[in-house]
MARKOLLUM-795541 format. One record per residue: x, y, z of N, C-alpha, C, CB in turn. Coordinates in steps of 0.2 Angstrom, whole numbers, plus 5000, padded with zeros to 4 digits. Each point is the difference from the previous one (the first is absolute). Glycine has a CB too. Layout:
BEGIN
     nu     nv     nw    cau    cav    caw     cu     cv     cw    cbu    cbv    cbw
      X      Y      Z      X      Y      Z      X      Y      Z      X      Y      Z
...
//
This chain:
BEGIN
     nu     nv     nw    cau    cav    caw     cu     cv     cw    cbu    cbv    cbw
   4916   5164   5069   5008   4999   4996   5001   5006   4997   5000   4987   4996
   5007   5016   5002   5002   5005   4998   5000   4998   4992   5006   5004   5012
   4993   5004   4984   5000   4998   4993   5006   5001   4996   4990   5003   5001
   5013   4991   5000   5009   4999   4998   4999   4999   4993   5006   4994   5011
   4988   5005   4986   5000   4998   4993   4998   5005   4996   4998   4990   5003
   5000   5016   5000   4995   5004   4997   5002   5004   4992   4998   5002   5014
   5009   4996   4985   5003   5002   4993   5001   4994   4995   5005   5009   5005
   4992   4987   4998   5001   4992   4997   4994   4998   4996   5006   4997   5009
   4994   5000   4986   4994   4997   4995   5001   4992   5002   5000   5009   4990
   4994   4987   5013   5001   4992   5001   4994   4998   4995   5004   4999   5014
   4999   4996   4982   4996   4996   4996   4998   4993   5003   5006   5006   4991
   4988   4992   5010   4998   4994   5003   4997   4996   4995   4999   5005   5011
   5004   4988   4986   4997   4997   4996   4993   4996   5005   5013   5000   4990
   4983   4999   5005   4994   4996   5005   4999   5004   5007   5002   4987   4995
   4997   5018   5005   4999   5004   5005   4992   5002   5002   5013   5004   4996
   4984   4993   5001   4992   5002   5000   4996   4995   5006   5000   5003   4986
   5006   4993   5018   4996   4996   5005   5006   4996   5004   4987   4999   4993
   5010   4999   5012   5005   4995   5003   5006   5004   5003   4996   4991   4991
   5010   5005   5009   5007   5002   5002   5002   5006   4995   5003   4988   5005
   4995   5013   4989   5001   5006   4996   4996   5007   5002   5003   4992   4991
   4991   5007   5012   4996   5007   5001   5003   5001   5005   4989   4998   4997
   5013   4997   5009   5002   5002   5007   5007   5004   5000   4993   4991   5004
   5012   5006   4992   5006   5003   4998   4999   5006   4996   5005   4990   5001
   4991   5013   4996   4997   5005   4995   4998   5005   5007   4994   4992   4986
   5002   5006   5017   4998   5004   5006   5005   5003   5005   4989   4992   4998
   5016   5002   5004   5005   5002   5004   5006   5005   4997   4996   4990   5006
   5006   5009   4988   5003   5004   4995   4997   5007   5000   5002   4989   4993
   4993   5012   5005   4997   5006   4999   4999   5003   5007   4994   4995   4989
   5004   5001   5017   5002   5005   5006   5006   5003   5003   4993   4994   5000
   5012   5002   4996   5008   5003   5001   5000   5005   4994   5008   4987   5003
   4989   5015   4994   4999   5007   4995   5001   4998   4994   5003   5009   5008
   4999   4985   4989   5000   4998   4994   4994   5002   4996   5006   4992   5004
   4996   5010   4989   4994   5000   4995   5000   4994   4997   4999   5011   4997
   4995   4985   5004   4999   4993   5000   4998   4998   4993   4997   5000   5012
   5003   4995   4983   4998   4998   4994   4997   4992   5002   5010   5008   4992
   4986   4989   5007   4999   4994   5000   4997   4997   4992   4998   5001   5014
   5005   4994   4985   4996   4994   4995   4995   4996   5000   5007   5001   4997
   4989   4998   5001   4995   4993   5000   4999   4997   4992   4993   5005   5011
   5004   4990   4989   4998   4997   4993   4994   5002   4997   5006   4993   5004
   4990   5011   5000   4994   5003   4996   4999   5006   5002   4995   4990   4999
   5001   5015   4997   4998   5006   5002   4995   5001   5007   5003   5002   4987
   4993   4992   5014   4996   5000   5006   5005   4998   5007   4989   4995   4992
   5017   5000   5007   5003   5000   5006   5003   5007   5002   5001   4988   4997
   5004   5014   4998   5002   5007   5001   4997   5006   5002   5004   4995   4993
   4991   5006   5004   4995   5005   5004   4998   4998   5007   4995   5002   4989
   5002   4991   5011   5000   4999   5007   5005   5001   5006   4994   4992   4994
   5011   5007   5003   5007   5000   5005   5002   5008   5001   5006   4989   4996
   4994   5013   4999   5000   5008   5001   4995   5004   5002   5006   5000   4991
   4988   4997   5011   4995   5004   5004   5001   4998   5006   4993   5000   4992
   5008   4994   5010   5002   4998   5008   5006   5003   5002   4996   4989   4999
   5009   5012   4997   5006   5004   5003   4998   5007   5002   5008   4993   4992
   4988   5010   5002   4998   5007   5003   4997   5001   5004   5000   5002   4992
   4995   4992   5009   4995   5001   5006   5005   4999   5007   4990   4995   4993
   5016   5002   5007   5004   4999   5006   5004   5006   5001   5001   4987   4999
   4997   5018   4996   5005   5007   5001   5006   5001   4996   4996   5000   5010
   5004   4996   4985   5007   5001   4996   4998   5007   4995   5004   4986   4999
   4999   5018   5001   4999   5007   4997   5003   4997   4991   5002   5009   5013
   5003   4988   4987   5004   5000   4994   5000   4993   4996   5007   5010   5006
   4987   4987   4992   5000   4993   4998   4996   5001   4993   5001   4994   5011
   5003   5001   4984   4997   4998   4994   5001   4992   4998   5001   5013   4998
   4996   4986   4998   4999   4992   4998   5001   5000   4991   4991   4997   5013
   5012   4997   4986   5001   4999   4993   4998   4992   4999   5010   5009   4999
   4986   4989   4995   4998   4993   5000   5008   4998   4996   4984   5001   4998
   5018   4994   5004   5007   4997   4996   4999   4992   5002   5009   5011   5001
   4994   4986   4995   5002   4992   5001   5008   4998   4999   4987   4996   4994
   5014   5002   5012   5009   4999   5000   5001   4994   4996   5003   5006   5011
   4993   4990   4985   5001   4995   4996   5003   5003   4992   4990   4993   5007
   5007   5013   4993   5002   5003   4991   5006   5005   5003   4986   5000   4993
   5018   5000   5002   5005   5005   5001   4998   5008   4997   5008   4990   4998
   4987   5008   4997   4996   5006   4997   4996   5004   5005   4999   4994   4989
   4998   5003   5016   4996   5003   5006   5004   5003   5004   4992   4993   5000
   5014   5003   5003   5004   5003   5003   5004   5008   4997   5000   4988   5003
   5001   5010   4991   5003   5006   4998   4995   5007   5000   5007   4992   4993
   4986   5006   5004   4995   5004   5001   5000   5005   5007   4994   4991   4993
   5005   5004   5013   5000   5001   5006   5003   5007   5001   5000   4988   5002
   5008   5011   4997   5007   5004   5003   4999   5006   4993   5009   4987   5007
   4988   5013   4987   4998   5004   4996   4996   5006   5003   5002   4991   4992
   4992   5006   5011   4994   5004   5003   5003   5004   5008   4990   4989   4993
   5014   5006   5012   5002   5001   5005   5006   5006   5000   4996   4987   5000
   5010   5013   4995   5005   5004   5000   4998   5007   4997   5007   4990   4999
   4987   5010   4995   4996   5005   4998   4996   5004   5005   4999   4995   4991
   4998   5002   5015   4997   5003   5004   5004   5002   5007   4991   4993   4994
   5014   5004   5007   5003   5000   5007   5010   5003   4998   4989   4988   5006
   5013   5009   4988   5007   5002   4998   5005   4994   5003   4996   5015   5001
   5001   4981   5005   5004   4996   5002   4998   4995   5005   5006   5009   4997
   4996   4984   5004   4999   4995   5005   5006   4998   5004   4991   4995   4992
   5007   5007   5015   5006   5000   5005   5000   4994   5004   4999   5011   5000
   4994   4986   5001   4999   4993   5003   4996   4997   4996   5001   5001   5011
   5001   4993   4988   4995   4995   4997   5000   4993   5005   5004   5004   4987
   4990   4996   5012   4997   4993   5005   4998   4994   4994   4994   5009   5013
   5008   4985   4987   4997   4996   4995   4996   4996   5003   5007   5002   4993
   4987   4999   5008   4997   4996   5004   4993   4996   4996   5005   5008   5009
   4995   4994   4985   4995   4996   4995   5002   4991   5001   4999   5011   4990
   4997   4986   5011   5002   4993   5000   4992   4996   5000   5013   5001   5007
   4989   4993   4993   4994   4995   4999   5002   4993   5005   4997   5005   4987
   4998   4992   5016   5001   4994   5002   4998   4994   4996   4999   5006   5009
   5000   4989   4994   4999   4994   4996   5004   4994   5002   4996   5007   4990
   5002   4986   5009   5003   4994   5003   4996   4995   4999   5005   5005   5007
   4997   4989   4996   4996   4994   4999   5006   4995   5000   4989   5006   4993
   5008   4987   5007   5006   4994   4999   5002   5004   4994   4996   4987   5004
   5012   5009   4996   5003   5003   4995   4999   4998   4994   5007   5001   5007
   4993   4991   4993   4998   4996   4995   4993   5003   4996   5007   4991   5007
   4988   5012   4995   4995   5002   4998   4999   5007   4999   4996   4990   5003
   5010   5014   4998   5000   5007   4997   5000   5000   4993   5007   5005   5009
   4989   4999   4988   5000   5002   4993   5008   5004   4997   4984   5001   5001
   5017   4997   4994   5007   5004   4999   4998   5007   4999   5007   4990   4994
   4987   5011   5004   4999   5007   5000   5000   5006   5006   4994   4996   4991
   5003   4999   5014   5000   5002   5007   5008   5002   5002   4989   4993   5002
   5014   5003   4996   5010   5000   5002   5002   5008   4996   5005   4983   4998
   4993   5017   4995   5001   5005   4997   4998   5008   5002   5001   4990   4993
   4993   5009   5009   4995   5006   5003   5005   5003   5006   4988   4994   4998
   5013   5002   5008   5003   5001   5005   5007   5003   5000   4992   4992   5002
   5010   5004   4994   5008   5003   4999   5000   5006   4995   5004   4988   5001
   4993   5013   4995   5000   5006   4995   4996   5006   5006   4999   4991   4987
   4998   5008   5016   4996   5006   5003   5005   5001   5006   4987   4998   4996
   5015   4998   5009   5004   5000   5006   5006   5001   5000   4993   4995   5003
   5010   5002   4991   5008   5001   5000   5001   5003   4993   5003   4990   5007
   4996   5008   4987   5001   5005   4994   4996   5007   5000   5001   4990   4993
   4994   5012   5011   4997   5006   5001   5004   5005   5004   4989   4993   4998
   5014   5003   5007   5005   5003   5005   5006   5003   4996   4997   4992   5010
   5006   5003   4984   5005   5003   4997   4998   5005   4995   5006   4991   5002
   4989   5008   4995   4998   5006   4995   4999   5007   5002   4995   4991   4996
   5001   5008   5010   4999   5007   5003   5008   5003   5002   4986   4997   5005
   5016   4999   4998   5007   5003   5004   5004   5002   4994   4999   4994   5012
   5003   5003   4984   5003   5002   4994   4999   5005   4996   5002   4992   5001
   4992   5009   4998   4997   5008   4998   5002   5004   5004   4990   4997   4995
   5008   5001   5011   5001   5005   5006   5007   5003   5000   4991   4993   5008
   5014   5002   4992   5008   5001   4999   5002   5005   4995   5001   4989   5004
   4994   5009   4989   5003   5005   4995   4996   5006   4999   5005   4990   4993
   4990   5010   5009   4996   5007   5000   4998   5004   5005   4996   4994   4992
   5005   5004   5015   4999   5004   5004   5003   5006   5003   4996   4992   5000
   5011   5008   4998   5005   5005   5003   5002   4999   5006   4996   5007   4994
   5002   4987   5009   5003   4999   5008   5008   5000   4999   4990   4993   5006
   5011   5003   4989   5008   4999   5000   5004   5007   5000   4998   4988   4994
   5000   5017   5001   5004   5005   4999   4999   5006   5006   4999   4997   4987
   4994   5003   5017   4999   5002   5006   5005   4999   5005   4990   5000   4995
   5013   4993   5006   5002   4997   5003   4996   4998   5007   5009   5006   4994
   4985   4992   5005   4994   4997   5006   4996   4997   4998   5000   5008   5006
   4997   4988   4997   4995   4994   4998   4999   4995   5004   5003   5001   4989
   4991   4996   5012   4999   4994   5003   4996   4995   4995   5001   5004   5011
   5000   4990   4990   4997   4995   4997   4997   4995   5006   5009   5002   4989
   4985   4997   5011   4998   4996   5004   4995   4995   4998   5003   5008   5007
   5000   4986   4992   4996   4994   4997   4996   4996   5007   5010   4999   4989
   4984   4999   5008   4996   4996   5005   5001   4994   4998   4991   5007   5002
   5012   4988   5002   5001   4995   4999   4996   4996   5005   5010   5003   4996
   4992   4991   5008   4998   4996   5004   5003   4997   5005   4993   5000   4992
   5004   4997   5012   5006   4994   5005   5000   4994   4996   4996   5003   5012
   5001   4996   4982   4999   4996   4995   5005   5001   4995   4988   4999   5002
   5015   5006   4999   5007   5001   4996   5006   4998   5002   4996   5007   4996
   5004   4990   5010   5006   4998   5005   4999   4994   5003   5003   5011   5003
   4990   4985   4995   5001   4992   5002   4995   4998   4995   5004   4999   5014
   4994   4994   4987   4996   4997   4997   4993   5001   5002   5009   4992   4998
   4985   5009   4997   4993   5001   5004   4997   4993   4996   4998   5016   5002
   4998   4981   5003   4996   4994   4997   4994   5004   4996   5003   4991   5012
   4997   5004   4982   4995   5000   4995   4999   5007   4996   4994   4992   5008
   5013   5011   4991   5001   5006   4997   5007   5002   4997   4991   5003   5009
   5010   4992   4986   5007   4999   4997   5001   5006   4997   5000   4987   4999
   4996   5015   4996   5001   5006   4994   4999   5007   5005   4994   4992   4987
   5003   5008   5018   5000   5007   5004   5007   4999   5004   4986   5001   5002
   5016   4994   5001   5005   4999   5003   5007   5003   4996   4994   4991   5006
   5005   5006   4988   5005   5000   4995   5001   5008   4998   4998   4988   4996
   4997   5014   5003   4999   5007   4998   5003   5006   5006   4990   4994   4992
   5008   5004   5014   5004   5003   5005   5006   5001   5002   4992   4998   5002
   5010   4995   4997   5007   4999   5001   5004   5005   4995   4998   4988   5004
   5001   5012   4989   5001   5003   4994   5000   5008   5002   4995   4990   4993
   5001   5012   5011   4999   5008   5002   5006   5002   5005   4987   5000   4999
   5013   4995   5007   5006   5000   5004   5007   5000   4997   4992   4996   5007
   5009   5000   4989   5006   5000   4997   5001   5006   4995   4999   4988   5001
   4997   5014   4995   5000   5007   4997   5001   5005   5005   4993   4996   4991
   5004   5006   5014   5001   5004   5004   5008   5000   5002   4986   4999   5004
   5016   4996   4999   5007   5000   5003   5005   5002   4995   4997   4990   5009
   5003   5007   4985   5004   5001   4993   5000   5008   4999   4996   4987   4995
   4998   5015   5004   4999   5007   4997   5003   5005   5006   4988   4996   4993
   5012   5003   5014   5003   5003   5004   5007   5002   4999   4993   4995   5005
   5010   4999   4993   5008   5001   4997   5001   5006   4996   5002   4988   4999
   4993   5012   4996   5002   5005   4993   4998   5006   5003   4997   4992   4990
   4998   5009   5013   4996   5006   5002   5003   5006   5006   4990   4992   4997
   5013   5004   5008   5003   5003   5004   5005   5007   5001   4997   4988   5000
   5007   5011   4993   5004   5006   4998   4995   5006   4999   5009   4993   4996
   4986   5006   5001   4995   5005   4998   4996   5003   5005   5001   4995   4991
   5000   5002   5015   4996   5003   5006   4993   4997   5000   5006   5010   4999
   4992   4983   4997   4995   4998   5000   5002   4992   5005   4997   5007   4987
   4996   4992   5017   5000   4994   5004   4994   4996   4998   5005   5005   5010
   4996   4988   4989   4996   4996   4999   4999   4994   5005   5003   5005   4990
   4991   4994   5012   4998   4996   5005   4994   4996   4998   5005   5007   5007
   4994   4987   4995   4994   4996   4999   4998   4999   5008   5005   4993   4989
   4987   5008   5011   4996   5000   5006   4998   4992   4999   4996   5014   5003
   5004   4983   5003   4997   4994   4999   4994   4997   5005   5012   5000   4996
   4983   5002   5002   4993   4999   5004   4999   4993   5002   4994   5009   4995
   5003   4989   5010   4998   4993   5001   4993   5000   4998   5008   4998   5009
   4987   4997   4995   4993   5002   4998   4996   5006   5002   5000   4988   5000
   4999   5015   4995   4996   5008   4999   4994   5000   5000   5008   5005   4995
   4988   4998   5009   4993   4999   4999   4996   5005   4994   5000   4997   5014
   5002   5000   4980   4998   5003   4993   4995   4995   4997   5011   5007   4999
   4986   4997   4994   4997   4995   4996   5005   4993   4998   4992   5012   4996
   5014   4990   5003   5005   4994   5000   5000   4995   5003   5005   5007   4998
   4995   4995   5009   4999   4995   5005   4995   4996   5000   5006   5006   5005
   4988   4997   4994   4994   4998   5001   5000   4995   4994   4994   5012   5006
   5008   4989   4989   4999   4996   4993   5005   4993   5001   4999   5013   4991
   5006   4988   5012   5005   4995   5003   4998   4995   5005   5006   5008   4998
   4989   4994   5008   4998   4996   5002   4994   4996   4997   5005   5006   5008
   4992   4996   4989   4995   4997   4995   5004   4994   4996   4993   5012   4999
   5013   4989   4998   5003   4995   4996   5003   4994   5006   5003   5010   4988
   5000   4992   5018   5002   4996   5004   4993   4996   5003   5011   5007   5003
   4983   4996   4998   4994   4996   5002   5000   4995   4995   4993   5010   5005
   5006   4992   4989   4998   4994   4995   5005   4994   5000   4994   5008   4993
   5013   4993   5006   5005   4998   5000   5000   4993   5006   5005   5013   4993
   4993   4990   5013   5000   4997   5006   4993   4996   5002   5009   5009   5003
   4986   4994   4995   4994   4998   5002   4997   5002   5005   5003   4992   4996
   4998   5013   5007   4997   5004   5005   4998   5007   4998   5006   4994   5006
   4992   5010   5000   4997   5006   4998   5005   5005   4999   4989   4998   5006
   5009   5009   4992   5006   5006   5000   4999   5001   5007   4999   5006   4988
   4998   4994   5015   5000   5003   5008   5003   4993   5003   4988   5008   5002
   5014   4988   4998   5004   4993   5002   5007   5003   4999   4991   4989   4996
   5010   5012   4996   5006   5004   4997   5003   5005   5005   4996   4999   4989
   5000   5005   5010   5002   5006   5005   5001   4998   5007   4993   5008   4994
   5006   4988   5010   5000   4998   5006   5007   4996   5001   4985   5000   5002
   5016   4996   4992   5007   4997   5000   5006   5006   4998   4993   4988   4995
   5006   5015   5003   5005   5006   4996   5002   5004   5007   4993   5003   4987
   5001   5001   5016   5001   5003   5004   5004   4995   5008   4989   5007   4993
   5011   4986   5006   5002   4997   5006   5008   5000   5000   4990   4993   5001
   5012   5009   4992   5007   4999   4998   5005   5007   5001   4996   4990   4990
   5000   5015   5013   5001   5007   5000   5003   5002   5008   4989   5002   4991
   5017   4999   5011   5000   5002   5007   4995   5005   5003   5011   4996   4998
   4987   5008   4996   4996   5006   5000   4994   4999   5002   5006   5004   4993
   4991   4989   5004   4994   4998   5001   4995   5003   4996   5003   4997   5010
   4999   5005   4983   4995   5004   4995   5005   5002   4995   4991   5006   5009
   5004   4995   4985   5003   5003   4994   5002   5007   5001   4993   4993   4993
   5011   5009   5004   5003   5006   5000   4995   5005   4995   5013   4995   5002
   4985   5012   5000   4998   5003   4996   5003   5005   4995   4993   4997   5008
   5004   5006   4987   5003   5002   4995   5004   5007   5003   4991   4994   4991
   5007   5009   5014   5002   5006   5001   5007   4999   5004   4988   5005   4999
   5013   4988   5005   5006   5000   5003   5005   4997   4995   4994   4998   5010
   5003   5001   4984   5007   4999   4995   5001   5007   4997   4998   4987   4996
   4997   5017   5002   5002   5006   4998   5003   5005   5005   4991   4998   4993
   5010   5000   5013   5005   5004   5004   5008   5000   4999   4990   4998   5008
   5010   4993   4990   5008   4999   4998   5001   5003   4993   5003   4989   5008
   4993   5011   4988   5001   5005   4993   5002   5008   5002   4990   4992   4995
   5006   5011   5009   5001   5006   5002   5008   5001   5002   4987   5001   5004
   5014   4995   5001   5006   5000   5004   5006   4999   4995   4995   4996   5010
   5004   5000   4984   5005   4999   4996   5000   5005   4994   5000   4988   5003
   4995   5015   4997   5000   5006   4995   5002   5007   5003   4989   4994   4994
   5012   5006   5013   5003   5006   5004   5006   5001   4997   4994   4997   5011
   5008   5009   4988   5008   5001   5000   5005   4999   5005   4997   5008   4993
   4999   4991   5013   5005   4999   5005   5002   4991   4999   4996   5012   5009
   5000   4983   4987   5003   4995   4999   5005   4998   4995   4992   4999   5006
   5012   5006   4992   5004   5000   4995   5005   4995   5000   4997   5010   4999
   5005   4987   5008   5005   4994   5001   4997   4995   4999   5006   5004   5007
   4988   4993   4991   4996   4995   5000   4999   4998   4992   4995   5003   5013
   5009   4992   4985   4997   4998   4993   5004   4994   4999   4997   5012   4994
   4999   4984   5001   5001   4992   4997   4997   4996   5008   5013   5001   4990
   4982   5001   5011   4997   4997   5007   4992   4996   4998   5008   5011   5007
   4992   4983   4997   4994   4997   4998   4997   5000   5008   5003   4992   4987
   4992   5013   5014   4998   5000   5007   4992   4999   5001   5011   5008   5001
   4989   4986   5003   4992   4997   5002   4996   5004   5005   5005   4988   4999
   4990   5014   4999   4994   5002   5003   4995   4994   5001   5002   5012   4996
   4999   4985   5009   4994   4992   4999   4999   4997   5006   5004   4997   4990
   4997   5008   5016   4997   4997   5006   5004   4995   5004   4988   5002   4994
   5018   4997   5003   5003   4994   5003   5001   4993   4996   4995   5006   5010
   5001   4994   4984   4998   4994   4996   5008   4999   4998   4986   5003   4994
   5019   5001   5003   5005   5000   4998   5006   5002   5005   4992   5001   4989
   5011   4994   5014   5004   5002   5005   5008   4999   4997   4990   4997   5009
   5011   5007   4985   5006   4999   4997   5001   5008   4997   4998   4985   4997
//
C-alpha cells in the first residue's frame, strides 16, 4: 500500500485492540502518524507496543474517556501540542451490552448511549473545533457503527439504538462538512471476531439457554460467507475511506459483514 497519508495525523479512539488497533495498523501502513486512545494506561501501552511490533514507526497513545468532555479536551490538548493537527478521525471507542429489554437496567442503557453515541459526538465536535481540518480544506471522519445501526438486533435494544444514532449523525454531518473538503462515513461491521463479539455470544447463550459454541454455530449459519469477519477486513474499508482518492464518498453507511446485511 502506498504512503498516501504520509503527511497526515490519524486519531483512533479505542485503538488499543480489535477493530481500532487493526484500523491504526492500516492507517499507519498508509503513512499516517497514528495516535490511539484507551481507557487505561495498561491498555494504551499494550496497544502502542503491538503497533510498534507491527512495524509502525510513528505511533503514540493517550488515556481518554469519551464520556467526559474534560477528558476529550485534554486529549486534544496533548495531541495538538505533539503534532499540531489531526486529519483523520476514527471514532471506534464503543461497548456492547444487551439482554431482554424489560430486564435491562437503565444504567446499561445510559452507558451504551453515552459511550457509543454521545462519545462520537463529543470527540467529533471537538475535532471540528480544534483540529484545523476545516481551515486546511481536508479531513476524514470515519465512524465505526454496525449493521445493527441499520436494522433491529435481537436482545440488543440499547446497542442498536446507539448505532442507529451513529449512522444518522454521520449522514447529517456529511452535509455540513462537504464544503470544507471533509468526508464523513460510517463503517458497519457485522459479527467481528473481537472481545465484544465473544461477550455478545455469552449473553446470547445465557438468554437462550445454550452454549456460546452453539451461539457461534447459529450465527455463522446466517452469513453467506459462513464465518465471522476479522478486524483486518473492517480496517481495510477504514483505510479506503481515509484515502484521498475517496473524496467523492461521503454520507454513506457501508457494510463489512460477510453478507449478513444485504442492504
